[in-house]
C-alpha positions in Angstrom: -33.2 36.8 21.4 -31.0 38.6 19.4 -27.8 37.5 22.4 -29.1 34.1 21.9 -29.0 33.4 18.9 -26.1 35.4 18.2 -24.6 32.5 20.7 -26.4 30.0 19.4 -24.1 30.8 16.0 -20.7 31.2 17.2 -21.2 27.3 18.6 -21.8 26.1 15.5 -19.6 27.2 14.0 -17.3 26.6 17.1 -17.8 22.4 15.9 -17.3 23.1 12.6 -14.6 24.4 12.6 -13.3 21.4 15.4 -15.2 19.0 12.9 -12.7 20.3 10.4 -10.6 19.9 11.7 -10.6 16.9 14.3 -10.9 15.5 9.9 -7.7 17.7 9.0 -5.6 15.6 11.1 -6.1 12.3 10.6 -6.2 12.8 7.0 -2.4 13.9 8.1 -2.0 10.6 10.1 -3.5 8.9 7.9 -1.0 9.9 5.6 1.7 9.2 7.4 1.2 6.1 7.9 0.3 6.0 3.9 3.3 7.1 2.9 5.7 4.3 6.0 4.1 1.7 5.4 4.7 2.5 1.2 8.6 2.5 2.4 8.4 -0.7 4.7 7.1 -2.3 1.2 9.8 -0.3 -1.6 12.3 -1.6 1.0 10.8 -5.8 1.1 10.2 -5.2 -2.4 14.8 -3.9 -3.4 16.3 -6.3 -0.8 13.5 -9.4 -2.8 14.7 -8.8 -6.3 18.2 -8.6 -4.7 18.0 -11.9 -3.5 16.4 -12.8 -6.8 19.8 -11.7 -8.5 18.2 -9.0 -9.6 20.6 -6.1 -9.4 20.4 -2.1 -10.0 22.5 -2.5 -12.7 20.6 -5.1 -14.7 17.0 -2.9 -13.9 15.3 0.7 -13.2 14.0 0.3 -9.2 11.2 2.4 -9.3 10.8 4.6 -11.6 6.2 4.2 -11.1 5.1 3.2 -7.7 1.7 4.6 -7.0 -0.5 4.3 -4.1 -3.3 1.8 -5.4 -5.6 3.4 -2.6 -5.8 6.3 -4.7 -8.3 4.2 -6.6 -9.5 1.8 -3.8 -9.9 4.1 -1.2 -7.4 5.7 2.0 -6.5 3.1 4.8 -5.7 0.6 1.7 -2.1 -0.5 2.3 -1.1 -1.5 -1.2 1.6 0.2 -3.6 1.2 -1.0 -7.5 5.6 -0.9 -9.5 7.2 -1.1 -11.9 10.1 -1.9 -12.4 12.6 -1.9 -15.6 14.1 -5.2 -16.6 16.2 -6.7 -19.5 14.2 -9.8 -19.5 11.3 -11.9 -19.4 10.6 -12.6 -15.3 7.1 -12.8 -14.8 6.1 -16.2 -14.8 4.7 -18.8 -10.8 8.2 -19.8 -10.3 9.5 -15.8 -9.9 5.8 -15.3 -7.7 6.8 -17.3 -6.2 10.0 -16.6 -4.7 9.3 -13.0 -4.7 6.7 -13.7 -1.9 9.1 -16.0 0.2 11.6 -12.9 0.2 9.1 -10.9 0.7 7.5 -13.0 4.2 11.4 -13.9 5.2 12.1 -9.9 4.7 9.1 -9.3 7.3 9.9 -11.2 9.8 13.6 -10.1 9.5 12.8 -7.1 10.4 9.2 -7.5 12.8 5.9 -6.4 10.4 3.4 -8.5 11.2 -0.3 -8.9 9.2 -3.9 -7.9 10.6 -5.7 -11.7 10.7 -3.5 -14.9 9.5 -2.5 -13.3 6.1 0.9 -13.1 5.3 2.4 -9.6 5.6 3.0 -8.9 2.0 0.7 -10.0 -1.0 1.2 -10.2 -4.2 -2.3 -9.3 -5.4 -0.8 -8.9 -9.7 2.4 -10.1 -11.4 2.4 -9.4 -14.9 5.0 -7.8 -17.4 4.4 -6.0 -21.1 7.3 -6.0 -22.5 10.0 -4.7 -20.3 8.1 -3.5 -17.1 7.4 -6.2 -15.4 3.9 -4.9 -12.6 4.2 -5.9 -9.1 1.0 -5.0 -6.9 2.2 -5.2 -3.5 -0.1 -4.8 -0.9 1.4 -4.4 3.8 -1.9 -6.5 5.1 -1.6 -3.6 8.3 -5.0 -3.0 8.8 -8.4 -3.8 8.1 -9.7 -1.8 5.6 -6.6 -3.3 2.8 -8.0 -6.9 4.9 -10.8 -6.2 3.4 -9.5 -5.0 0.1 -7.5 -8.4 -0.5 -11.1 -9.8 -0.3 -12.9 -7.9 -2.8 -10.0 -8.1 -5.2 -10.0 -11.6 -5.0 -14.3 -12.0 -5.9 -13.1 -9.0 -8.0 -10.5 -12.1 -10.2 -13.3 -15.1 -9.0 -16.4 -13.6 -11.5 
């Protein structure tokens, strides 16, 4: 009887340890994917800003970037950028051109989205003094598509 209890305890410890290791490996994979997709989004934004005529000597790019997934949950490929600008540029025309250039970058680099949404979505863009704030979503997975749907519902209210 004692042997059976001992083996049962060992069995549950092995299962618990295996579960912990499995979760840890999944978290590492998600983090690596998040970092890879962030680098792709960073490059797309940098190239698009360059095409808009904003050279590095006119702007301070990527002073601050953060993952919006820290708020919305893991697996969300959404990133917030702060770009120091000398001029006020945040208007509809700027946003439309930026959107077009992001899609062209995606096409040139064979980036795809899930479903029938654009590869990169500008989920928010505004300017406070010299800081241009841009939220860009890379629609690489279903969780991110659901995030965009949730954001659009919040915006409608």
